[in-house]
C-alpha positions, 0 to 999 in steps of 0.5 A: 681585566681588572676594575681599579675603581667603580666602573673603571676597567683596565685590561692588558696583554701581549700584542702578538696574541691580540693581533691574531684575533679576528678583527671587528669589521670596522677595525679591519677597514681602518687598519687597511689604511694604516702603515704596515708597521702599525697594522699589528699594533693597531689590531692588537689594541682594538681587539683588546678594547673590543674584548673589554667592551664586550665584557663590561659595556656590551651595548657599546662593543660595536661602536666605531673608534675615532679620535677627538680634537686632542687625538684621544680615542673616543667611541663614536656617538658615545663621547661620555664614555672615556677610553684609552689605549697604550702599547709598548713593544709587545705590551698592550693595554686599554682602559674604559670608564663611563662618564669619566676622563681616563688614561692608561699607559704601559711600559716595558722597563728600559735596559738602563735608567740613567741617574739624570733620567731618574732625577728628572722623573722622580724629582725629590724621590730619586735618591731612594731609587738611584742606589738600587741595582740597574734592573730594579732602577729601570723597573721603578722608573717604568712604573713611575712613568706609567702613572705620570703618563696616564695622568696627562693622557687622561687630561689630553695634554700629553707631553705638553703636560710635563708628566715628569713633573707629576709627583709619583713616589717609588712603590706608589700604588695610587695617588692624586694629581689635579682632578685625577686619581692614578692607580698603578697595577702593582701586584696585578700586572708583570709589566708596569701599567697604570691608569688615571681617571677623574671622578664621574661627571654628570650628564647635564643634558640628560638632567635637563631633559629629565627636569623638562619631562617632570615639569610637562 
């Protein structure tokens, strides 16, 4: 678990380990209706999310996890707290950020990184990566893609947001895209893992309530 910005937390791990954890009753009930091939993946991501909640925002650790209109996971009754979940193979990652939109992405490097794919995802930066040995090319592609994918997940647009068009330089550890800051956990995660988030937003309803109370 690491805090990448004030009250923006990311946790990653191996899916097999977290799938073995005793599931929260709400998650056990939801997993019962999932396809068999998804149960372990589902249990791992939910267990890691509950672990992160207990460590940071314990008052929300028992909230049900549902989905919003865009398919993003949300904490039922706490839409102001952004959460995000990602998994690839045996890698799993989650992110949590009160009063922010947040996205997280984890990727196992592919076996190969074709030049065409490098040019698509790295754009003008592709010539820096193409001469590298295959393994390093693939790893760099995965790191760049996690930052790009984290941005569109935080936005809620997914692939329709054209993540490959987001400018992420090779070796980059942080940057900006639109209203989002992205951070790659290079040096903190062996598996390519990135997070994106907005600046904290203000709960206008709470402010109005406070103003009304002060005037009464």
